[in-house]
C-alpha positions as CSV (number, residue, x, y, z in Angstrom):
1,M,-84.8,-73.1,-36.8
2,N,-81.3,-72.5,-38.2
3,I,-80.5,-69.9,-40.8
4,D,-80.5,-72.3,-43.8
5,T,-83.9,-73.6,-42.9
6,T,-85.1,-70.1,-42.5
7,K,-83.8,-69.2,-46.0
8,I,-85.5,-72.2,-47.6
9,D,-88.7,-71.4,-45.8
10,L,-88.6,-67.8,-47.1
11,V,-87.9,-68.9,-50.6
12,N,-90.8,-71.2,-50.5
13,Q,-93.1,-68.5,-49.2
14,L,-91.8,-66.1,-51.9
15,F,-92.7,-68.6,-54.7
16,N,-96.3,-68.7,-53.3
17,I,-96.8,-64.9,-53.3
18,N,-99.0,-63.8,-56.2
19,K,-99.3,-60.1,-55.4
20,E,-96.8,-57.9,-57.1
21,S,-97.3,-55.2,-54.4
22,V,-96.2,-57.6,-51.7
23,L,-93.2,-58.6,-53.7
24,K,-92.2,-55.0,-54.2
25,Q,-92.5,-54.3,-50.5
26,I,-90.2,-57.3,-49.7
27,K,-87.7,-56.1,-52.3
28,A,-87.7,-52.6,-50.8
29,I,-86.9,-54.1,-47.4
30,L,-84.1,-56.2,-48.9
31,D,-82.7,-53.3,-50.9
32,R,-82.4,-51.2,-47.7
33,E,-80.3,-54.0,-46.2
34,E,-78.0,-54.4,-49.2
35,I,-74.3,-53.7,-48.6
36,V,-73.4,-50.8,-50.8
37,A,-70.0,-49.8,-49.4
38,Y,-67.3,-50.6,-46.8
39,T,-65.5,-48.4,-44.3
40,T,-61.7,-48.1,-44.5
41,S,-61.6,-50.7,-41.7
42,G,-63.7,-53.1,-43.8
43,K,-67.0,-52.7,-42.0
44,P,-69.9,-53.3,-44.5
45,L,-72.4,-50.4,-44.8
46,T,-76.0,-50.6,-45.9
47,R,-77.4,-47.8,-48.1
48,E,-78.9,-46.1,-45.0
49,A,-75.7,-46.4,-43.0
50,Y,-73.7,-45.0,-45.9
51,I,-76.0,-42.0,-46.2
52,Q,-75.6,-41.4,-42.5
53,E,-71.8,-41.5,-42.8
54,I,-71.9,-39.0,-45.7
55,K,-74.2,-36.7,-43.6
56,K,-71.7,-36.9,-40.7
57,A,-68.8,-36.1,-43.0
58,E,-70.6,-33.1,-44.4
59,K,-71.3,-31.9,-40.9
60,D,-67.7,-32.3,-40.0
61,I,-66.7,-30.2,-43.0
62,D,-69.3,-27.5,-42.2
63,N,-67.8,-27.4,-38.7
64,G,-64.3,-27.0,-40.0
65,N,-63.3,-30.5,-38.7
66,Y,-61.0,-31.4,-41.6
67,I,-57.4,-30.9,-42.8
68,T,-56.5,-29.7,-46.3
69,H,-54.5,-31.7,-48.8
70,Q,-51.5,-29.4,-48.2
71,E,-51.8,-29.8,-44.4
72,L,-51.8,-33.6,-44.9
73,L,-48.7,-33.5,-47.1
74,E,-46.9,-31.4,-44.4
75,E,-47.9,-33.9,-41.7
76,I,-46.7,-36.8,-43.8
77,K,-43.2,-35.1,-44.0
78,K,-43.0,-35.4,-40.2
79,W,-43.4,-39.2,-40.2
């Protein structure tokens, strides 16, 4: 089964679902996979991956793994 056939099959199945609770569960799954941001290199990030990136950045800051704006300006002068 190719991807287009799979999509059509899923749409048909969705139309036949009459339980709102099931539809909400499906929506929750789809929402978790939604692209909400991109990295500076263009990699798409889901909500979950984006939150993980934020947590990693906060940990880096807590560990002193960053440079200040002033340090960056000084570094740029050396280019």
